[in-house]
N, C-alpha and C positions, 0 to 999 in steps of 0.2 A: 399344435405346435406352440410351445411357450418360449418367449425370448427372455434371455437373462439381461441383467443390467448392462453388461459389457456390450452386447449386440445392440441394445437400444441406444446406447451412447454413440457407437459407431454409425448407426443409422442416422442419428441426428447430425453428427459431424459431416457425414456424406451428403445429407440433404442441404446443410448450410454451405458446403463447398460447391455443390451443384448450383444453388441459387446465386451465390457470389460470382461463380464463373459465368453463368447466364447473364447476370446483371452487367458484368464487365464486357461481355461479348456484345450485348445490345447497346450499352452506354458509351463504349469507346468512340464510335463515329460521332455521337452527339457531343462528347467532351471536346473532340477536335473542332467541331462546328462552333462550340462556345468559345474556344480559344481564338478561332478565326474572327468571330464576331467581336470579341473583346479587342483584338488587334485592329480591326476595321474602325471601331469606335474611337480608339486612341488616335488613329490616323485622322479621322474626321475632326476630332477635337483639336488636333495640331493645326489642321488646315483652317479651321474656324478661327483660331487665335491669329494665324498668319493673315487671314483676310481682314480681321478686325484691325490688326496693326497697319495693314496697307490702307484701309479706309480712313484710319485716324490721320495718316500722313498725306491724304489725297489733296487737301487744300494747299499744302506747302509745295507739293509736286506740280500742281496746276499753276501756281504762282511762278515757279521756276520756269515752267514751259512757256508761259506768257512772256517772261523776260527774254528768253532765248528767241521766241518768235519775233519779238520787237527788234532784235538785232539782225534778223535776216533781211536781205534786200528783197524788194517787191518788184515784179515785172508785170507788164500789162498782160491781160488774158489773151491767149492766142499768139503771143509774140514768141518766136523761136529764139531762145537765148544761148543756144549751143555755140554759135560762132563767137559771141562775146566771151563766153567762158573759155573757149579754146585760145582766143587772143590773150586773155588774162593769164592763163596758164603758161603760154609761150613767153609772154613778157616777164613773168616771175622767174622762169627758168633762165632766160637770157641775162637777167640782172645778177644771177648767182653763178654764171659760167657753166650751166648744165645744158647739154644739147639734147633736145627732144627729137628723136629720130622718127617716131610715128605717134600720132594721136588719133584715137578712134573713140567717138562719143557713142554712148548707148542711148536708147530711147528714154524720154522723160517718164519718170514714175511719180505717182502722187499718193500721199497719205493724208487724206482730208484736205486742208488748205496749205499743206507744205509739199513742195515739189523737190525732186532730186534728179540730177543728171550725173551719170558716172562716165568718166573719161579714162580709157586705158592708154597708157603711155609707155613707149620704149624709149629709154634714155641712155646717155653715155656721158661720163665726166669723171672728175676726180672726187675723192671721198669728201673733201672740204665743200665742193660744190653741191653734192647731194645733201649733205648735212644742212647747209645754209638754205637750200631750196625747201627741204622738209620743214625747217624751222619757220621760214616765211609762210608756208602753207598753214602751219599750226597756229601762228599768231593771228590768223584770220578769224579765229573763234569758231562759232557754230556754222559758219558758211562753208568751210572746207573740212574734209576728213580723208586721210589716206587709209584706205581699207586694206590694201595689199601692197607689199613691197618685196621685190626680189632683187638681188644683185650678185654679181660674180666678177672676178678680175678678168681683164682683157689679156689674152696671151700675147707676149711679145716683150716683156720686160718693163714697160712703162707702168707706173702706178695709176692706172685708169680702171674704172669700173663700168660695167654695163648692167642693165637690168630693166625691169618694168615695174609699173605701179598703177594702181587704180585710185583715182581721185574722185570723190563724191562732192558735188556742189549742191547746197540746199538753198532754197529761196521760196518766197510765197507769191501768190497771185491773188488779186482782190476777188472777193465774192461777186457773183453776177449781180448787176444792178448798182454797183458802187461806182460813183463818178470820179472821185479823186483817187489817185494812185500815189501811195507813199514811195518816193524814190530815194534809194540809198545808193551812194556812189559805189561803183564796183571796187572790190578789194584790189589793192596794188595800183590804182590809177585814178 
């Protein structure tokens, strides 16, 4: 059997198509893997740049943190400050005409040498009273933070509001073995 030029050409073209199809079939999953690897490398490069940026600013952030820590009041180790914080909150509310119906303190939490107590309050008052109360809390700086605030009008025609809020108090305690305690007067009094 003798093949003419046309049949030899078709055989070569068929062989090339089969080889290309086989290559595509076997290489397609690898090509997707390569794309995924390239995407992962780009993501890692972006994370590396972000980490380098954060490391470059670490000294400045630490300096700001130390300034804020210096402004926080210090309380003796083991001293329960919840009652003092409740009185301060009540005093601030009374100064601005806000009625605190209920105050409930949560347990003290610590993050290293910084401690925090949250107090959940139900309140009632006029809009002006709550605005002045919130402003007074905000001017305390790093000591106080209102994390949650809800309010709604009281039915009955008067322009009074009711609601609840969560106030977080931050303070420090001296490390074990420290004799002197830095005392900072309580905010609002």
